[in-house]
N, C-alpha and C positions, 0 to 999 in steps of 0.2 A: 449627505452626498457620498456616493460610493466612488471607487477608483475610476470606473468608466466615465462617470460624469465629470470627475476632476480632469481626466485626460481630454475630454471634449472642451472644457474651459481652457485648458493649457493650449490646445491647438488653435483655439479661437483668438489667442493673444499673440500670434506670430508677428504681428506688426508693432508689438509693444515691447519695451525693455524687459529683461528677465526679472529684474527686481520688483516688477509690478505684480508678480504672482505671490500669493500668500504662502510662504514656505511652511509656516507652522501648521496651517490647515492641511496642506499636502502631506506633511509628515504624520499628522493625526489620522488622515484617511488611510495612509499606508499601514499604520499600526492597527487600525480597526480591521482592515482586510486580512492582515496576518492573524489576528485573533480568531477570525471566522474560520480560516483555514486550519489553524491549530486545534480548534474545537472539533472540527470534522475528523482530523487525523487522530485525535485522542479517542473519539468514538469508535473509529475503525480499529485502533489498537486494542481497545478493551474487548471488542467483538472477537478479534483473533486470539487474545489471551484466554478468554472464557471458553471459546469453542475448542481451541487447541489444547488447553489444559484438560478439558472434559474428555476429549478423544484420547489424550495420552493416558488419563486415569482409567478409561475403559479398556484400552489396550493393555495397560499395566495389570489390570485385574485379571484379564485372560491369561497373561503371562504368569502371574502368581498361581492361578488355578492349575495351569499345565505343569508348572514346576512341582507343585505339591502332589499332584496325582501322577507325576512322571509320564506326561503325555508324549505323543510322538515328537521326535526331534524336529521334523519339518514344521509342524504347527507351532512348536515352542520358538523356533527361529523367526517365524512369521510374526508372532506376537511381540517378540523382542524388537524386531525391525520396525514394526508399526509404532510401538512406544517411542523408540528412538527418533523416528522421523517426525512425529508430532512435537516432541520436545525440541528438536532442532529447528522446526518451523517457527515455534514461538520465540526461541532464543534469537534466531536470525532476525526476526521482525523487530525484537527489542533492540538489538545492537544497531540495526539500520537507523531507527529513529533516535537512538542515543547519539550516534555520530552526527546526525543532522542538527540536533539541538546544540551540540558543541560547536558546529560550524556557525550557527546563528549567533552564538555568544561571542564569536570573534569580531563582530562588528561593533562600532561605537554608537554614539547617539546623534550624530549629525544627519542631515537630510540625505546626503550621499550614502552614508552607511545604512540608513533605513531602506533606501532603494536597493542597495546591495543585499541586505538581509531578505528583502522580499524576493529578489531575483533567485537567491540560493534556495529559498523555500519552494518557489515555482519550479525551478530546475530539478529539485528533488522529486516533486510530484510527477514531472514529465518523465524523468529517468525511470522511476518505479512504475509508471503507468505504461511504459512501452510493452509491446507484445512479448518480446523475448524475456524481459525481466518478469513480466506478469506470469508467464508459463513457469519460470523458475520458482516464483513464489507459490504457485498453486501446486506444482509437482509433488512436493513432500506430502501435502495433505491428501492429494489424490492417490498416491502410492500407498500411503498409510491406510486410507479408507478401503482401497482395493484389497490389501492384505487382511484387514479385519473382516471384510465381506467374505473372502475366501475362507478365513479361519472359522467364521460363524457357521458356514455351511459344511465345513469339515466336522465340526463338533455336533451340529444339529443332525438328528437322524431322520428328519422329515424329508422325504424325497418327492413331495408333490410338485416342486418347482421344475419346470421344463428347461431345456437348454435355451430356448428362446427367451425365457425370463432372465436368465443369467446374461445372455448376449445384450438384451435391452439395458440392463443395469450397467454393464461395462461400457456400452455405447454412450449412455448418458454421462458417465464419468469422463470418458474421452472427450465428448463434446464440451463438457464444462471446462476441462483443462485447456482446450484449444480455442473455442469460440468466445468464451467469457472474457479472457484476457485481450483477445482481438477487439471485441466491441468496446471494452473499457479503454484500450489504447487509442482508438479513434476518437472517443468522446474527450479524453484528456487532451489529445493534440488539438482538436478543434476549439476547445475551451481555453486552454492555457498558452498555446503558442502565440496567439495575438497579444496576450497579456505580457508575455516575456519580451516580445518585440517592442511594445510600448514602454516597458520599464527600461530597456536598453537605450531606446531613443531619448527617454527622459534623463537618464544618467549622463548620456553623451552631451546633451544640451546644457546640463548643469555644469559639467566639467569645462565645456567650451566657454561658458560665461564667467568662469572664475578668473 
């Protein structure tokens, strides 16, 4: 039984006393739902860590090359900024999830605490899934990638790429930085906002029955 099925059973018992609901089962369902969310979050975290670290190392390599050969100052600054942005992107992602884990540990083991823990987990997803926050999360990676793209073509002597090619690449980056967070925010709102309302109603009904 998942959370949605449990909520259907809960609403079907409106004419029955609160103690008729199996609290242990409800708590178990909530814990299982949390475990699923955390597994997905850990998978997303590792994707960011691997991709971000890889891009930071790539930018750092170019920075090292430019420093060794005493390359142009502008290109050296671009490589340094790209490296720094990718590192900050990974660190900020780690700090955000670290804080969320600390917030979750602040709850106890009661059913009300379990609901509160689920609420804060969902609210964390909703907050980080909003369009504005999504753009902020994507921006360092996009800026770093743009700097590396520019740096690559500054170093590369191949001039076969036209202006339209560069415009297409830059347009794709801008589209990714704007539309992808927008689409993700809509999906998050549609999926998680009803869940948040259900949890709030469930917590309110439990508190009223105490």
